[in-house]
KOLGUGU-73160 format. One record per atom (N, C-alpha, C): residue in one letter; x, y, z. Coordinates in steps of 0.05 Angstrom, whole numbers, padded with zeros to 5 digits, always signed. Layout:
BEGIN
aXYZ ...
//
This chain:
BEGIN
x+00071-04147+03426 x+00094-04148+03442 x+00103-04115+03452 x+00103-04105+03436 x+00107-04076+03442 x+00091-04062+03466 x+00064-04080+03473 x+00056-04071+03501 x+00063-04079+03525 x+00082-04105+03516 x+00094-04121+03539 x+00124-04109+03545 x+00130-04091+03526 x+00156-04076+03528 x+00155-04057+03541 x+00130-04043+03532 x+00121-04018+03554 x+00116-04022+03579 x+00105-04043+03589 x+00101-04053+03621 x+00119-04067+03627 x+00142-04069+03616 x+00165-04077+03635 x+00181-04058+03632 x+00189-04028+03614 x+00198-04006+03616 x+00185-03996+03647 x+00163-03994+03642 x+00145-03976+03666 x+00164-03989+03687 x+00159-04014+03697 x+00161-04033+03720 x+00187-04019+03722 x+00213-04023+03708 x+00237-04021+03709 x+00240-03994+03721 x+00218-03967+03702 x+00228-03943+03717 x+00227-03942+03741 x+00193-03958+03752 x+00191-03953+03784 x+00202-03963+03800 x+00224-03984+03793 x+00245-03993+03816 x+00267-03977+03808 x+00278-03964+03789 x+00302-03940+03785 x+00292-03925+03816 x+00266-03904+03801 x+00256-03886+03823 x+00248-03903+03848 x+00257-03916+03859 x+00246-03928+03892 x+00270-03934+03898 x+00293-03950+03882 x+00315-03951+03888 x+00332-03917+03897 x+00324-03904+03879 x+00335-03879+03886 x+00332-03861+03907 x+00298-03865+03908 x+00283-03850+03932 x+00304-03867+03955 x+00306-03895+03955 x+00320-03913+03991 x+00348-03898+03988 x+00362-03888+03963 x+00396-03876+03962 x+00392-03849+03975 x+00371-03833+03971 x+00367-03814+03989 x+00361-03811+04015 x+00342-03821+04020 x+00333-03832+04045 x+00358-03846+04065 x+00381-03856+04052 x+00406-03867+04071 x+00430-03851+04067 x+00426-03829+04054 x+00450-03809+04055 x+00465-03798+04037 x+00453-03808+04014 x+00465-03804+03989 x+00461-03778+03972 x+00472-03760+03974 x+00463-03731+03957 x+00468-03726+03938 x+00465-03708+03928 x+00466-03697+03898 x+00501-03697+03885 x+00515-03694+03912 x+00542-03696+03904 x+00554-03720+03908 x+00535-03740+03906 x+00542-03768+03909 x+00560-03779+03934 x+00553-03771+03958 x+00572-03784+03981 x+00571-03810+03986 x+00546-03828+03974 x+00545-03854+03980 x+00527-03863+03995 x+00517-03879+03995 x+00489-03890+04019 x+00508-03911+04039 x+00497-03898+04060 x+00503-03907+04091 x+00497-03930+04097 x+00514-03944+04095 x+00502-03974+04104 x+00487-03979+04130 x+00486-03962+04146 x+00481-03961+04180 x+00455-03953+04174 x+00453-03934+04156 x+00420-03915+04151 x+00402-03943+04138 x+00414-03952+04117 x+00399-03968+04097 x+00384-03991+04114 x+00401-04007+04141 x+00386-04025+04156 x+00373-04014+04176 x+00375-03991+04184 x+00357-03978+04204 x+00328-03980+04185 x+00326-03961+04160 x+00311-03961+04142 x+00295-03990+04145 x+00306-04010+04138 x+00294-04030+04131 x+00280-04047+04161 x+00298-04040+04181 x+00293-04048+04210 x+00266-04033+04220 x+00260-04003+04205 x+00243-03990+04221 x+00212-04004+04203 x+00215-04018+04174 x+00191-04032+04163 x+00195-04061+04172 x+00204-04069+04187 x+00201-04101+04199 x+00218-04117+04178 x+00233-04108+04163 x+00253-04124+04144 x+00279-04134+04155 x+00281-04158+04158 x+00310-04163+04162 x+00320-04170+04143 x+00360-04149+04145 x+00379-04172+04130 x+00388-04180+04132 x+00392-04200+04116 x+00411-04226+04124 x+00441-04218+04126 x+00452-04234+04140 x+00484-04230+04140 x+00497-04239+04103 x+00493-04249+04094 x+00505-04248+04067 x+00495-04220+04050 x+00465-04214+04057 x+00466-04182+04043 x+00477-04163+04055 x+00477-04157+04081 x+00497-04135+04094 x+00537-04146+04088 x+00538-04175+04088 x+00571-04176+04076 x+00565-04166+04055 x+00555-04174+04033 x+00559-04157+04003 x+00559-04128+04002 x+00537-04107+04023 x+00546-04076+04024 x+00570-04082+04032 x+00576-04092+04060 x+00608-04088+04075 x+00632-04086+04050 x+00624-04112+04031 x+00643-04111+04012 x+00655-04092+03991 x+00623-04073+03996 x+00619-04054+03962 x+00630-04026+03975 x+00637-04019+04011 x+00632-03999+04020 x+00661-03987+04018 x+00659-03961+04028 x+00688-03946+04025 x+00699-03944+04052 x+00722-03928+04066 x+00724-03927+04084 x+00712-03910+04106 x+00690-03893+04089 x+00665-03880+04108 x+00635-03902+04118 x+00643-03919+04104 x+00623-03947+04101 x+00605-03932+04083 x+00605-03926+04070 x+00588-03911+04043 x+00601-03926+04020 x+00569-03933+04007 x+00574-03954+03978 x+00568-03930+03954 x+00575-03936+03944 x+00582-03910+03914 x+00549-03914+03904 x+00527-03893+03890 x+00506-03897+03888 x+00497-03924+03861 x+00525-03914+03843 x+00523-03935+03819 x+00530-03968+03832 x+00545-03968+03857 x+00543-04003+03859 x+00525-04006+03882 x+00504-03982+03902 x+00479-03991+03914 x+00460-03996+03889 x+00454-03986+03864 x+00434-03992+03846 x+00442-04015+03834 x+00474-04030+03830 x+00470-04054+03826 x+00468-04076+03841 x+00471-04071+03869 x+00469-04087+03892 x+00436-04088+03894 x+00421-04059+03896 x+00393-04062+03893 x+00371-04078+03879 x+00379-04076+03852 x+00369-04085+03838 x+00357-04120+03840 x+00379-04134+03861 x+00381-04168+03862 x+00379-04167+03891 x+00369-04141+03910 x+00374-04157+03941 x+00344-04166+03948 x+00334-04183+03962 x+00315-04185+03964 x+00301-04167+03984 x+00309-04165+04007 x+00303-04141+04025 x+00300-04115+04018 x+00312-04110+03991 x+00293-04082+03976 x+00277-04084+03964 x+00283-04106+03950 x+00255-04116+03930 x+00233-04116+03955 x+00230-04133+03975 x+00207-04126+03999 x+00204-04102+04007 x+00224-04088+03998 x+00221-04058+04017 x+00207-04041+04002 x+00208-04051+03975 x+00201-04035+03957 x+00167-04036+03949 x+00160-04067+03945 x+00142-04082+03942 x+00118-04070+03973 x+00129-04073+03989 x+00120-04062+04009 x+00106-04031+04017 x+00121-04014+04006 x+00119-03982+04005 x+00095-03985+03978 x+00095-03999+03958 x+00080-03996+03934 x+00050-04000+03951 x+00051-04027+03967 x+00026-04030+03978 x+00003-04015+03990 x+00026-03993+04009 x+00018-03973+04019 x+00008-03953+04008 x+00016-03952+03984 x+00017-03931+03973 x-00005-03940+03956 x-00025-03962+03952 x-00032-03969+03928 x-00063-03967+03947 x-00060-03969+03979 x-00085-03975+03994 x-00095-03945+03995 x-00081-03927+03988 x-00096-03893+03986 x-00105-03888+03969 x-00126-03877+03955 x-00125-03864+03926 x-00104-03853+03914 x-00096-03865+03889 x-00068-03854+03869 x-00075-03829+03857 x-00061-03809+03862 x-00072-03786+03838 x-00045-03778+03844 x-00035-03765+03814 x-00009-03755+03813 x-00001-03737+03828 x-00012-03723+03845 x-00017-03702+03861 x+00001-03718+03892 x-00020-03738+03899 x-00018-03753+03921 x+00019-03761+03916 x+00016-03778+03894 x+00046-03788+03888 x+00062-03773+03894 x+00061-03754+03887 x+00089-03729+03885 x+00093-03719+03918 x+00071-03719+03931 x+00081-03707+03963 x+00086-03733+03975 x+00082-03760+03971 x+00087-03778+03970 x+00120-03781+03978 x+00135-03770+03953 x+00162-03771+03957 x+00171-03747+03970 x+00185-03746+03991 x+00194-03727+04005 x+00226-03713+04000 x+00231-03708+03972 x+00261-03695+03975 x+00252-03668+03980 x+00271-03662+04000 x+00267-03631+03995 x+00292-03613+03981 x+00270-03608+03960 x+00279-03588+03926 x+00302-03567+03945 x+00301-03553+03963 x+00309-03526+03970 x+00341-03532+03984 x+00342-03564+03997 x+00370-03572+04007 x+00377-03578+03991 x+00363-03593+03968 x+00375-03602+03940 x+00395-03585+03930 x+00379-03563+03921 x+00394-03544+03905 x+00420-03523+03928 x+00404-03523+03951 x+00429-03510+03960 x+00454-03521+03959 x+00451-03550+03964 x+00477-03560+03965 x+00495-03559+03944 x+00478-03568+03919 x+00492-03560+03893 x+00505-03527+03889 x+00500-03512+03906 x+00502-03485+03907 x+00522-03478+03918 x+00531-03495+03937 x+00546-03482+03967 x+00571-03506+03960 x+00589-03492+03939 x+00610-03507+03929 x+00630-03511+03956 x+00636-03501+03971 x+00657-03503+03994 x+00643-03518+04020 x+00614-03528+04016 x+00600-03542+04045 x+00604-03524+04066 x+00602-03493+04070 x+00603-03483+04091 x+00575-03489+04100 x+00561-03494+04092 x+00532-03496+04104 x+00520-03465+04096 x+00533-03445+04076 x+00520-03422+04069 x+00535-03416+04039 x+00516-03397+04026 x+00525-03389+03998 x+00532-03363+04006 x+00567-03365+03996 x+00574-03340+03997 x+00562-03313+03976 x+00578-03295+03967 x+00569-03283+03956 x+00578-03292+03917 x+00605-03301+03918 x+00618-03309+03899 x+00607-03336+03889 x+00589-03348+03903 x+00573-03381+03896 x+00557-03361+03889 x+00534-03340+03901 x+00510-03334+03890 x+00512-03324+03867 x+00532-03308+03858 x+00540-03294+03837 x+00545-03318+03813 x+00555-03345+03816 x+00566-03356+03797 x+00542-03375+03796 x+00520-03375+03814 x+00495-03396+03801 x+00481-03372+03796 x+00475-03352+03796 x+00454-03329+03783 x+00474-03314+03753 x+00494-03330+03742 x+00511-03310+03724 x+00494-03299+03697 x+00468-03321+03688 x+00459-03311+03671 x+00429-03292+03671 x+00436-03283+03707 x+00417-03260+03708 x+00429-03238+03700 x+00418-03214+03695 x+00427-03187+03696 x+00438-03179+03721 x+00460-03166+03722 x+00478-03163+03745 x+00458-03138+03762 x+00446-03128+03757 x+00427-03109+03779 x+00403-03134+03793 x+00397-03153+03771 x+00380-03171+03793 x+00390-03190+03807 x+00410-03193+03802 x+00427-03209+03815 x+00437-03196+03847 x+00440-03170+03840 x+00442-03163+03865 x+00424-03154+03881 x+00398-03150+03874 x+00374-03143+03884 x+00361-03168+03902 x+00362-03197+03884 x+00362-03217+03889 x+00374-03227+03914 x+00398-03224+03918 x+00419-03228+03936 x+00417-03214+03963 x+00406-03185+03962 x+00405-03170+03980 x+00382-03182+03999 x+00357-03191+03978 x+00328-03193+03991 x+00335-03230+03997 x+00344-03241+03991 x+00348-03269+03998 x+00364-03273+04037 x+00390-03248+04038 x+00408-03248+04056 x+00398-03227+04073 x+00379-03247+04091 x+00352-03225+04112 x+00370-03215+04138 x+00391-03227+04142 x+00401-03214+04167 x+00420-03201+04159 x+00438-03203+04131 x+00456-03174+04123 x+00482-03180+04137 x+00488-03207+04127 x+00515-03222+04138 x+00533-03231+04113 x+00520-03224+04085 x+00531-03221+04066 x+00533-03249+04052 x+00520-03273+04066 x+00515-03298+04052 x+00493-03304+04060 x+00478-03328+04045 x+00454-03335+04048 x+00456-03365+04057 x+00441-03372+04087 x+00440-03398+04092 x+00416-03404+04088 x+00419-03435+04091 x+00387-03449+04087 x+00359-03441+04089 x+00355-03435+04109 x+00332-03418+04111 x+00324-03395+04097 x+00346-03377+04085 x+00336-03352+04071 x+00338-03372+04055 x+00349-03385+04037 x+00349-03393+04007 x+00313-03407+04007 x+00311-03415+04032 x+00284-03436+04022 x+00263-03414+04015 x+00265-03387+04022 x+00241-03368+04005 x+00243-03376+03974 x+00270-03382+03972 x+00266-03383+03930 x+00237-03410+03921 x+00231-03418+03953 x+00214-03438+03942 x+00195-03439+03956 x+00181-03426+03974 x+00157-03416+03975 x+00138-03400+03958 x+00108-03406+03964 x+00094-03400+03946 x+00079-03379+03945 x+00074-03359+03938 x+00073-03332+03940 x+00044-03327+03942 
//
């Protein structure tokens, strides 16, 4: 019985991860901006999955003024959506047709970690991490190390760090 429960938990975990991946591909961010319905429909069309009017109607019922569905509502919807299930099964078949190693699975999940971290630090959504935001983010470092790191990242010397400058933290040396 415990083995059956473990298999079911693993299957549910895979489903949650796949739904989260879809949400990110459809515009949801760490700030919880929500899933864009038009991007979801396009994602399905890109892999030849047609969403019927009933499914689109459910999404439209859940959407806000900006035509986005919250992550929580999207997850609840996706668990029961035939189109989402079909998409996940199709992607799993694609992954299983190639050799499956933990490293290859990680590479297949294309999450831009630098961008996700940058968006969390850029509190005012200006597209730049200014001095105050950077110092708040690095508040656990020694003051001298914070200043050195800020100067090293700010390659153009404008007093703020843009995404491309920030990516230096994620590059392998």
